[in-house]
GUPAMI-886394 format. One record per atom (N, C-alpha, C, CB): residue number from 1; residue in one letter; atom name; x, y, z. Coordinates in steps of 0.001 Angstrom, whole numbers. Glycine has a CB too. Layout:
residues N
+---------+-------+------+---------+---------+---------+
: drenkol : torke : timi :       x :       y :       z :
+---------+-------+------+---------+---------+---------+
:     NUM :     a :   CA :       X :       Y :       Z :
...
+---------+-------+------+---------+---------+---------+
This chain:
residues 102
+---------+-------+------+---------+---------+---------+
: drenkol : torke : timi :       x :       y :       z :
+---------+-------+------+---------+---------+---------+
:       1 :     x :    N :  341640 :  253434 :  342768 :
:       1 :     x :   CA :  341862 :  252675 :  341551 :
:       1 :     x :    C :  341296 :  253410 :  340337 :
:       1 :     x :   CB :  341237 :  251287 :  341671 :
:       2 :     x :    N :  340137 :  254007 :  340517 :
:       2 :     x :   CA :  339472 :  254638 :  339377 :
:       2 :     x :    C :  340087 :  255970 :  338991 :
:       2 :     x :   CB :  338018 :  254835 :  339681 :
:       3 :     x :    N :  340665 :  256690 :  339943 :
:       3 :     x :   CA :  341167 :  258022 :  339636 :
:       3 :     x :    C :  342389 :  257991 :  338716 :
:       3 :     x :   CB :  341512 :  258745 :  340916 :
:       4 :     x :    N :  343230 :  256967 :  338839 :
:       4 :     x :   CA :  344402 :  256842 :  337985 :
:       4 :     x :    C :  344558 :  255402 :  337514 :
:       4 :     x :   CB :  345666 :  257305 :  338726 :
:       5 :     x :    N :  343675 :  254943 :  336631 :
:       5 :     x :   CA :  343723 :  253529 :  336227 :
:       5 :     x :    C :  345004 :  253124 :  335517 :
:       5 :     x :   CB :  342569 :  253226 :  335337 :
:       6 :     x :    N :  345702 :  254072 :  334880 :
:       6 :     x :   CA :  346926 :  253716 :  334168 :
:       6 :     x :    C :  348080 :  253404 :  335121 :
:       6 :     x :   CB :  347324 :  254841 :  333232 :
:       7 :     x :    N :  347961 :  253860 :  336369 :
:       7 :     x :   CA :  349036 :  253580 :  337325 :
:       7 :     x :    C :  348870 :  252213 :  337984 :
:       7 :     x :   CB :  349082 :  254665 :  338394 :
:       8 :     x :    N :  347779 :  251517 :  337693 :
:       8 :     x :   CA :  347534 :  250187 :  338242 :
:       8 :     x :    C :  347494 :  249172 :  337106 :
:       8 :     x :   CB :  346211 :  250156 :  339054 :
:       9 :     x :    N :  348448 :  248283 :  337100 :
:       9 :     x :   CA :  348482 :  247221 :  336091 :
:       9 :     x :    C :  347807 :  246003 :  336700 :
:       9 :     x :   CB :  349959 :  246892 :  335631 :
:      10 :     x :    N :  346577 :  245740 :  336286 :
:      10 :     x :   CA :  345794 :  244681 :  336907 :
:      10 :     x :    C :  346455 :  243318 :  336724 :
:      10 :     x :   CB :  344385 :  244660 :  336329 :
:      11 :     x :    N :  347075 :  243051 :  335583 :
:      11 :     x :   CA :  347718 :  241758 :  335383 :
:      11 :     x :    C :  348867 :  241563 :  336373 :
:      11 :     x :   CB :  348232 :  241633 :  333941 :
:      12 :     x :    N :  349627 :  242612 :  336620 :
:      12 :     x :   CA :  350727 :  242534 :  337587 :
:      12 :     x :    C :  350187 :  242241 :  338985 :
:      12 :     x :   CB :  351543 :  243849 :  337594 :
:      13 :     x :    N :  349119 :  242930 :  339352 :
:      13 :     x :   CA :  348520 :  242719 :  340672 :
:      13 :     x :    C :  347971 :  241306 :  340805 :
:      13 :     x :   CB :  347405 :  243739 :  340924 :
:      14 :     x :    N :  347368 :  240810 :  339753 :
:      14 :     x :   CA :  346832 :  239445 :  339775 :
:      14 :     x :    C :  347959 :  238437 :  339962 :
:      14 :     x :   CB :  346054 :  239141 :  338474 :
:      15 :     x :    N :  349065 :  238631 :  339274 :
:      15 :     x :   CA :  350210 :  237715 :  339400 :
:      15 :     x :    C :  350749 :  237728 :  340826 :
:      15 :     x :   CB :  351331 :  238100 :  338405 :
:      16 :     x :    N :  350907 :  238917 :  341406 :
:      16 :     x :   CA :  351423 :  239015 :  342771 :
:      16 :     x :    C :  350480 :  238350 :  343771 :
:      16 :     x :   CB :  351639 :  240480 :  343151 :
:      17 :     x :    N :  349187 :  238585 :  343616 :
:      17 :     x :   CA :  348216 :  237958 :  344513 :
:      17 :     x :    C :  348161 :  236447 :  344308 :
:      17 :     x :   CB :  346829 :  238563 :  344299 :
:      18 :     x :    N :  348268 :  236007 :  343064 :
:      18 :     x :   CA :  348268 :  234577 :  342782 :
:      18 :     x :    C :  349446 :  233897 :  343473 :
:      18 :     x :   CB :  348319 :  234326 :  341267 :
:      19 :     x :    N :  350619 :  234484 :  343366 :
:      19 :     x :   CA :  351806 :  233903 :  344010 :
:      19 :     x :    C :  351612 :  233809 :  345522 :
:      19 :     x :   CB :  353062 :  234743 :  343688 :
:      20 :     x :    N :  351049 :  234864 :  346110 :
:      20 :     x :   CA :  350799 :  234861 :  347548 :
:      20 :     x :    C :  349844 :  233728 :  347926 :
:      20 :     x :   CB :  350226 :  236217 :  347998 :
:      21 :     x :    N :  348706 :  233645 :  347236 :
:      21 :     x :   CA :  347716 :  232628 :  347582 :
:      21 :     x :    C :  348204 :  231217 :  347265 :
:      21 :     x :   CB :  346417 :  232897 :  346848 :
:      22 :     x :    N :  349022 :  231061 :  346231 :
:      22 :     x :   CA :  349581 :  229749 :  345926 :
:      22 :     x :    C :  350507 :  229292 :  347053 :
:      22 :     x :   CB :  350340 :  229782 :  344585 :
:      23 :     x :    N :  351363 :  230179 :  347535 :
:      23 :     x :   CA :  352248 :  229839 :  348648 :
:      23 :     x :    C :  351452 :  229588 :  349920 :
:      23 :     x :   CB :  353270 :  230955 :  348879 :
:      24 :     x :    N :  350380 :  230327 :  350100 :
:      24 :     x :   CA :  349529 :  230111 :  351260 :
:      24 :     x :    C :  348848 :  228741 :  351177 :
:      24 :     x :   CB :  348477 :  231230 :  351369 :
:      25 :     x :    N :  348461 :  228338 :  349994 :
:      25 :     x :   CA :  347875 :  227009 :  349806 :
:      25 :     x :    C :  348909 :  225929 :  350113 :
:      25 :     x :   CB :  347338 :  226847 :  348363 :
:      26 :     x :    N :  350128 :  226125 :  349666 :
:      26 :     x :   CA :  351201 :  225180 :  349985 :
:      26 :     x :    C :  351377 :  225094 :  351499 :
:      26 :     x :   CB :  352533 :  225603 :  349304 :
:      27 :     x :    N :  351377 :  226242 :  352168 :
:      27 :     x :   CA :  351524 :  226266 :  353630 :
:      27 :     x :    C :  350396 :  225483 :  354301 :
:      27 :     x :   CB :  351541 :  227722 :  354149 :
:      28 :     x :    N :  349173 :  225692 :  353848 :
:      28 :     x :   CA :  348028 :  224981 :  354427 :
:      28 :     x :    C :  348202 :  223468 :  354317 :
:      28 :     x :   CB :  346728 :  225410 :  353734 :
:      29 :     x :    N :  348757 :  223006 :  353227 :
:      29 :     x :   CA :  348853 :  221566 :  352970 :
:      29 :     x :    C :  350084 :  220906 :  353577 :
:      29 :     x :   CB :  348849 :  221324 :  351499 :
:      30 :     x :    N :  350955 :  221685 :  354180 :
:      30 :     x :   CA :  352154 :  221110 :  354784 :
:      30 :     x :    C :  351801 :  220325 :  356041 :
:      30 :     x :   CB :  353171 :  222209 :  355115 :
:      31 :     x :    N :  352406 :  219151 :  356171 :
:      31 :     x :   CA :  352277 :  218382 :  357413 :
:      31 :     x :    C :  353219 :  218974 :  358458 :
:      31 :     x :   CB :  352591 :  216866 :  357175 :
:      32 :     x :    N :  354460 :  219239 :  358046 :
:      32 :     x :   CA :  355491 :  219799 :  358922 :
:      32 :     x :    C :  355609 :  221287 :  358630 :
:      32 :     x :   CB :  356868 :  219077 :  358722 :
:      33 :     x :    N :  355090 :  222109 :  359546 :
:      33 :     x :   CA :  355087 :  223557 :  359335 :
:      33 :     x :    C :  356251 :  224250 :  360051 :
:      33 :     x :   CB :  353767 :  224146 :  359811 :
:      34 :     x :    N :  357327 :  223512 :  360301 :
:      34 :     x :   CA :  358503 :  224139 :  360915 :
:      34 :     x :    C :  359069 :  225177 :  359951 :
:      34 :     x :   CB :  359588 :  223070 :  361281 :
:      35 :     x :    N :  359805 :  226139 :  360515 :
:      35 :     x :   CA :  360341 :  227231 :  359694 :
:      35 :     x :    C :  361166 :  226718 :  358520 :
:      35 :     x :   CB :  361191 :  228157 :  360546 :
:      36 :     x :    N :  362092 :  225819 :  358794 :
:      36 :     x :   CA :  362991 :  225367 :  357728 :
:      36 :     x :    C :  362247 :  224564 :  356665 :
:      36 :     x :   CB :  364122 :  224525 :  358313 :
:      37 :     x :    N :  361349 :  223680 :  357074 :
:      37 :     x :   CA :  360616 :  222873 :  356094 :
:      37 :     x :    C :  359662 :  223743 :  355275 :
:      37 :     x :   CB :  359834 :  221748 :  356801 :
:      38 :     x :    N :  358910 :  224610 :  355952 :
:      38 :     x :   CA :  357953 :  225470 :  355242 :
:      38 :     x :    C :  358677 :  226378 :  354257 :
:      38 :     x :   CB :  357136 :  226316 :  356239 :
:      39 :     x :    N :  359790 :  226952 :  354683 :
:      39 :     x :   CA :  360546 :  227846 :  353804 :
:      39 :     x :    C :  361069 :  227096 :  352578 :
:      39 :     x :   CB :  361715 :  228487 :  354571 :
:      40 :     x :    N :  361541 :  225884 :  352791 :
:      40 :     x :   CA :  362060 :  225095 :  351673 :
:      40 :     x :    C :  360948 :  224727 :  350699 :
:      40 :     x :   CB :  362748 :  223827 :  352188 :
:      41 :     x :    N :  359813 :  224273 :  351206 :
:      41 :     x :   CA :  358701 :  223853 :  350344 :
:      41 :     x :    C :  358078 :  225036 :  349604 :
:      41 :     x :   CB :  357629 :  223140 :  351173 :
:      42 :     x :    N :  358026 :  226195 :  350278 :
:      42 :     x :   CA :  357399 :  227372 :  349680 :
:      42 :     x :    C :  358376 :  228188 :  348846 :
:      42 :     x :   CB :  356802 :  228245 :  350759 :
:      43 :     x :    N :  359662 :  227935 :  348992 :
:      43 :     x :   CA :  360663 :  228661 :  348225 :
:      43 :     x :    C :  360833 :  230106 :  348663 :
:      43 :     x :   CB :  360310 :  228624 :  346782 :
:      44 :     x :    N :  360722 :  230328 :  349983 :
:      44 :     x :   CA :  360854 :  231695 :  350503 :
:      44 :     x :    C :  361825 :  231712 :  351681 :
:      44 :     x :   CB :  359472 :  232259 :  350933 :
:      45 :     x :    N :  362209 :  232895 :  352094 :
:      45 :     x :   CA :  363067 :  233084 :  353258 :
:      45 :     x :    C :  362289 :  232706 :  354515 :
:      45 :     x :   CB :  363580 :  234550 :  353341 :
:      46 :     x :    N :  362891 :  231980 :  355451 :
:      46 :     x :   CA :  362187 :  231598 :  356688 :
:      46 :     x :    C :  361636 :  232788 :  357471 :
:      46 :     x :   CB :  363119 :  230813 :  357578 :
:      47 :     x :    N :  362219 :  233953 :  357280 :
:      47 :     x :   CA :  361759 :  235163 :  357963 :
:      47 :     x :    C :  360286 :  235452 :  357678 :
:      47 :     x :   CB :  362609 :  236357 :  357544 :
:      48 :     x :    N :  359801 :  235083 :  356489 :
:      48 :     x :   CA :  358441 :  235419 :  356070 :
:      48 :     x :    C :  357396 :  234361 :  356435 :
:      48 :     x :   CB :  358420 :  235636 :  354592 :
:      49 :     x :    N :  357818 :  233241 :  356996 :
:      49 :     x :   CA :  356872 :  232169 :  357316 :
:      49 :     x :    C :  355815 :  232642 :  358301 :
:      49 :     x :   CB :  357610 :  230958 :  357886 :
:      50 :     x :    N :  356192 :  233475 :  359238 :
:      50 :     x :   CA :  355231 :  233972 :  360236 :
:      50 :     x :    C :  354080 :  234719 :  359564 :
:      50 :     x :   CB :  355936 :  234896 :  361251 :
:      51 :     x :    N :  354378 :  235470 :  358512 :
:      51 :     x :   CA :  353322 :  236185 :  357789 :
:      51 :     x :    C :  352335 :  235204 :  357151 :
:      51 :     x :   CB :  353934 :  237098 :  356708 :
:      52 :     x :    N :  352847 :  234126 :  356596 :
:      52 :     x :   CA :  351969 :  233123 :  355991 :
:      52 :     x :    C :  351190 :  232364 :  357057 :
:      52 :     x :   CB :  352781 :  232144 :  355137 :
:      53 :     x :    N :  351808 :  232127 :  358212 :
:      53 :     x :   CA :  351104 :  231463 :  359314 :
:      53 :     x :    C :  349943 :  232335 :  359791 :
:      53 :     x :   CB :  352076 :  231166 :  360489 :
:      54 :     x :    N :  350161 :  233640 :  359873 :
:      54 :     x :   CA :  349081 :  234555 :  360261 :
:      54 :     x :    C :  347997 :  234607 :  359201 :
:      54 :     x :   CB :  349631 :  235959 :  360508 :
:      55 :     x :    N :  348393 :  234626 :  357940 :
:      55 :     x :   CA :  347418 :  234651 :  356846 :
:      55 :     x :    C :  346610 :  233362 :  356815 :
:      55 :     x :   CB :  348124 :  234864 :  355497 :
:      56 :     x :    N :  347231 :  232245 :  357177 :
:      56 :     x :   CA :  346524 :  230957 :  357189 :
:      56 :     x :    C :  345417 :  230940 :  358234 :
:      56 :     x :   CB :  347507 :  229811 :  357455 :
:      57 :     x :    N :  345566 :  231755 :  359273 :
:      57 :     x :   CA :  344510 :  231863 :  360295 :
:      57 :     x :    C :  343309 :  232648 :  359756 :
:      57 :     x :   CB :  345060 :  232547 :  361574 :
:      58 :     x :    N :  343565 :  233554 :  358840 :
:      58 :     x :   CA :  342507 :  234396 :  358274 :
:      58 :     x :    C :  341831 :  233708 :  357090 :
:      58 :     x :   CB :  343079 :  235754 :  357838 :
:      59 :     x :    N :  342639 :  233105 :  356224 :
:      59 :     x :   CA :  342140 :  232463 :  355010 :
:      59 :     x :    C :  342223 :  230944 :  355145 :
:      59 :     x :   CB :  342937 :  232940 :  353775 :
:      60 :     x :    N :  341083 :  230304 :  355197 :
:      60 :     x :   CA :  341056 :  228843 :  355245 :
:      60 :     x :    C :  341559 :  228288 :  353912 :
:      60 :     x :   CB :  339618 :  228321 :  355555 :
:      61 :     x :    N :  341846 :  227004 :  353900 :
:      61 :     x :   CA :  342319 :  226381 :  352659 :
:      61 :     x :    C :  341269 :  226533 :  351562 :
:      61 :     x :   CB :  342646 :  224883 :  352888 :
:      62 :     x :    N :  339999 :  226354 :  351892 :
:      62 :     x :   CA :  338943 :  226492 :  350887 :
:      62 :     x :    C :  338835 :  227930 :  350381 :
:      62 :     x :   CB :  337600 :  226042 :  351467 :
:      63 :     x :    N :  339003 :  228911 :  351262 :
:      63 :     x :   CA :  338954 :  230319 :  350847 :
:      63 :     x :    C :  340131 :  230635 :  349923 :
:      63 :     x :   CB :  338973 :  231260 :  352085 :
:      64 :     x :    N :  341288 :  230052 :  350200 :
:      64 :     x :   CA :  342451 :  230254 :  349331 :
:      64 :     x :    C :  342170 :  229698 :  347939 :
:      64 :     x :   CB :  343709 :  229584 :  349935 :
:      65 :     x :    N :  341585 :  228515 :  347881 :
:      65 :     x :   CA :  341234 :  227917 :  346584 :
:      65 :     x :    C :  340224 :  228788 :  345853 :
:      65 :     x :   CB :  340667 :  226493 :  346773 :
:      66 :     x :    N :  339228 :  229294 :  346580 :
:      66 :     x :   CA :  338233 :  230186 :  345969 :
:      66 :     x :    C :  338887 :  231472 :  345461 :
:      66 :     x :   CB :  337119 :  230524 :  346982 :
:      67 :     x :    N :  339830 :  232001 :  346228 :
:      67 :     x :   CA :  340504 :  233232 :  345811 :
:      67 :     x :    C :  341339 :  233021 :  344559 :
:      67 :     x :   CB :  341386 :  233755 :  346934 :
:      68 :     x :    N :  341959 :  231869 :  344422 :
:      68 :     x :   CA :  342710 :  231579 :  343204 :
:      68 :     x :    C :  341760 :  231532 :  342010 :
:      68 :     x :   CB :  343482 :  230242 :  343338 :
:      69 :     x :    N :  340569 :  230979 :  342205 :
:      69 :     x :   CA :  339564 :  230953 :  341130 :
:      69 :     x :    C :  339110 :  232378 :  340781 :
:      69 :     x :   CB :  338341 :  230087 :  341549 :
:      70 :     x :    N :  338950 :  233219 :  341789 :
:      70 :     x :   CA :  338566 :  234621 :  341553 :
:      70 :     x :    C :  339657 :  235327 :  340746 :
:      70 :     x :   CB :  338319 :  235366 :  342904 :
:      71 :     x :    N :  340896 :  235098 :  341101 :
:      71 :     x :   CA :  342002 :  235709 :  340366 :
:      71 :     x :    C :  342019 :  235257 :  338911 :
:      71 :     x :   CB :  343334 :  235371 :  341032 :
:      72 :     x :    N :  341744 :  233988 :  338687 :
:      72 :     x :   CA :  341679 :  233475 :  337312 :
:      72 :     x :    C :  340558 :  234172 :  336533 :
:      72 :     x :   CB :  341457 :  231938 :  337313 :
:      73 :     x :    N :  339409 :  234319 :  337189 :
:      73 :     x :   CA :  338267 :  234982 :  336544 :
:      73 :     x :    C :  338621 :  236408 :  336136 :
:      73 :     x :   CB :  337048 :  234992 :  337482 :
:      74 :     x :    N :  339262 :  237154 :  337041 :
:      74 :     x :   CA :  339587 :  238542 :  336731 :
:      74 :     x :    C :  340757 :  238656 :  335757 :
:      74 :     x :   CB :  339907 :  239296 :  338006 :
:      75 :     x :    N :  341636 :  237680 :  335745 :
:      75 :     x :   CA :  342689 :  237664 :  334735 :
:      75 :     x :    C :  342059 :  237559 :  333348 :
:      75 :     x :   CB :  343676 :  236490 :  334981 :
:      76 :     x :    N :  341086 :  236663 :  333203 :
:      76 :     x :   CA :  340402 :  236522 :  331918 :
:      76 :     x :    C :  339614 :  237784 :  331564 :
:      76 :     x :   CB :  339465 :  235312 :  331948 :
:      77 :     x :    N :  338899 :  238355 :  332555 :
:      77 :     x :   CA :  338137 :  239584 :  332290 :
:      77 :     x :    C :  339048 :  240723 :  331852 :
:      77 :     x :   CB :  337349 :  240001 :  333534 :
:      78 :     x :    N :  340218 :  240817 :  332469 :
:      78 :     x :   CA :  341138 :  241906 :  332122 :
:      78 :     x :    C :  341663 :  241753 :  330703 :
:      78 :     x :   CB :  342308 :  241954 :  333107 :
:      79 :     x :    N :  341561 :  240542 :  330164 :
:      79 :     x :   CA :  341998 :  240277 :  328799 :
:      79 :     x :    C :  340833 :  240263 :  327823 :
:      79 :     x :   CB :  342737 :  238958 :  328734 :
:      80 :     x :    N :  339627 :  240621 :  328318 :
:      80 :     x :   CA :  338466 :  240754 :  327456 :
:      80 :     x :    C :  337572 :  239533 :  327385 :
:      80 :     x :   CB :  338909 :  241090 :  326107 :
:      81 :     x :    N :  337914 :  238449 :  328080 :
:      81 :     x :   CA :  337112 :  237228 :  328051 :
:      81 :     x :    C :  335994 :  237355 :  329089 :
:      81 :     x :   CB :  337996 :  235960 :  328327 :
:      82 :     x :    N :  334768 :  237174 :  328658 :
:      82 :     x :   CA :  333589 :  237271 :  329539 :
:      82 :     x :    C :  333498 :  238615 :  330255 :
:      82 :     x :   CB :  333619 :  236153 :  330570 :
:      83 :     x :    N :  334000 :  239661 :  329649 :
:      83 :     x :   CA :  333929 :  241001 :  330219 :
:      83 :     x :    C :  332755 :  241727 :  329581 :
:      83 :     x :   CB :  335263 :  241785 :  330000 :
:      84 :     x :    N :  331570 :  241333 :  329968 :
:      84 :     x :   CA :  330368 :  241958 :  329413 :
:      84 :     x :    C :  330274 :  243387 :  329931 :
:      84 :     x :   CB :  329084 :  241146 :  329785 :
:      85 :     x :    N :  330013 :  244289 :  329060 :
:      85 :     x :   CA :  329911 :  245694 :  329431 :
:      85 :     x :    C :  331245 :  246401 :  329482 :
:      85 :     x :   CB :  329244 :  245818 :  330748 :
:      86 :     x :    N :  332323 :  245727 :  329094 :
:      86 :     x :   CA :  333660 :  246325 :  329101 :
:      86 :     x :    C :  333935 :  247100 :  330389 :
:      86 :     x :   CB :  333825 :  247249 :  327900 :
:      87 :     x :    N :  334022 :  246381 :  331486 :
:      87 :     x :   CA :  334282 :  246988 :  332786 :
:      87 :     x :    C :  335635 :  247678 :  332787 :
:      87 :     x :   CB :  334221 :  245935 :  333898 :
:      88 :     x :    N :  335707 :  248819 :  333450 :
:      88 :     x :   CA :  336973 :  249541 :  333532 :
:      88 :     x :    C :  337932 :  248807 :  334457 :
:      88 :     x :   CB :  336749 :  250986 :  334023 :
:      89 :     x :    N :  339212 :  249093 :  334292 :
:      89 :     x :   CA :  340235 :  248473 :  335127 :
:      89 :     x :    C :  340001 :  248842 :  336591 :
:      89 :     x :   CB :  341652 :  248908 :  334675 :
:      90 :     x :    N :  339669 :  250092 :  336842 :
:      90 :     x :   CA :  339414 :  250529 :  338219 :
:      90 :     x :    C :  338268 :  249772 :  338859 :
:      90 :     x :   CB :  339119 :  252010 :  338250 :
:      91 :     x :    N :  337188 :  249595 :  338119 :
:      91 :     x :   CA :  336044 :  248855 :  338651 :
:      91 :     x :    C :  336401 :  247396 :  338888 :
:      91 :     x :   CB :  334851 :  248954 :  337697 :
:      92 :     x :    N :  337140 :  246804 :  337938 :
:      92 :     x :   CA :  337527 :  245397 :  338101 :
:      92 :     x :    C :  338417 :  245211 :  339328 :
:      92 :     x :   CB :  338254 :  244889 :  336842 :
:      93 :     x :    N :  339360 :  246130 :  339551 :
:      93 :     x :   CA :  340222 :  246032 :  340721 :
:      93 :     x :    C :  339424 :  246122 :  342015 :
:      93 :     x :   CB :  341277 :  247123 :  340686 :
:      94 :     x :    N :  338486 :  247064 :  342069 :
:      94 :     x :   CA :  337655 :  247204 :  343271 :
:      94 :     x :    C :  336850 :  245938 :  343528 :
:      94 :     x :   CB :  336709 :  248408 :  343137 :
:      95 :     x :    N :  336214 :  245435 :  342488 :
:      95 :     x :   CA :  335392 :  244236 :  342638 :
:      95 :     x :    C :  336250 :  243034 :  343023 :
:      95 :     x :   CB :  334626 :  243945 :  341340 :
:      96 :     x :    N :  337424 :  242905 :  342423 :
:      96 :     x :   CA :  338303 :  241782 :  342720 :
:      96 :     x :    C :  338748 :  241820 :  344178 :
:      96 :     x :   CB :  339522 :  241795 :  341789 :
:      97 :     x :    N :  339175 :  242969 :  344652 :
:      97 :     x :   CA :  339623 :  243095 :  346046 :
:      97 :     x :    C :  338453 :  242807 :  346995 :
:      97 :     x :   CB :  340206 :  244520 :  346315 :
:      98 :     x :    N :  337282 :  243318 :  346686 :
:      98 :     x :   CA :  336109 :  243062 :  347535 :
:      98 :     x :    C :  335831 :  241569 :  347624 :
:      98 :     x :   CB :  334868 :  243801 :  346990 :
:      99 :     x :    N :  335854 :  240874 :  346493 :
:      99 :     x :   CA :  335553 :  239443 :  346489 :
:      99 :     x :    C :  336654 :  238630 :  347158 :
:      99 :     x :   CB :  335348 :  238955 :  345063 :
:     100 :     x :    N :  337898 :  239061 :  347049 :
:     100 :     x :   CA :  338984 :  238351 :  347726 :
:     100 :     x :    C :  338888 :  238494 :  349240 :
:     100 :     x :   CB :  340336 :  238866 :  347241 :
:     101 :     x :    N :  338406 :  239623 :  349692 :
:     101 :     x :   CA :  338317 :  239878 :  351126 :
:     101 :     x :    C :  337056 :  239304 :  351762 :
:     101 :     x :   CB :  338373 :  241354 :  351379 :
:     102 :     x :    N :  336024 :  239106 :  350966 :
:     102 :     x :   CA :  334742 :  238638 :  351511 :
:     102 :     x :    C :  334795 :  237206 :  351965 :
:     102 :     x :   CB :  333654 :  238791 :  350490 :
+---------+-------+------+---------+---------+---------+
């Protein structure tokens, strides 16, 4: 991330991760997790439901909620809000990924 910070658009990455975690949160809250129902509620192709089912085993519903909060925090930091010390994009990406995985 640090070697070529211009090739990484942190806002784009945050949006992609947010969409993933939002759909994962929807999956967690579904009563009926059948392929057709989950795909319809999540707005995705049924082919990808298995990936979300596997991710749901790794990320609990509470961890997904925490990760969405982390993404919000880094979205604001990338825009200069509460970015004390003017952290570089590379450093912010590393820290964000570390906190999402922890």
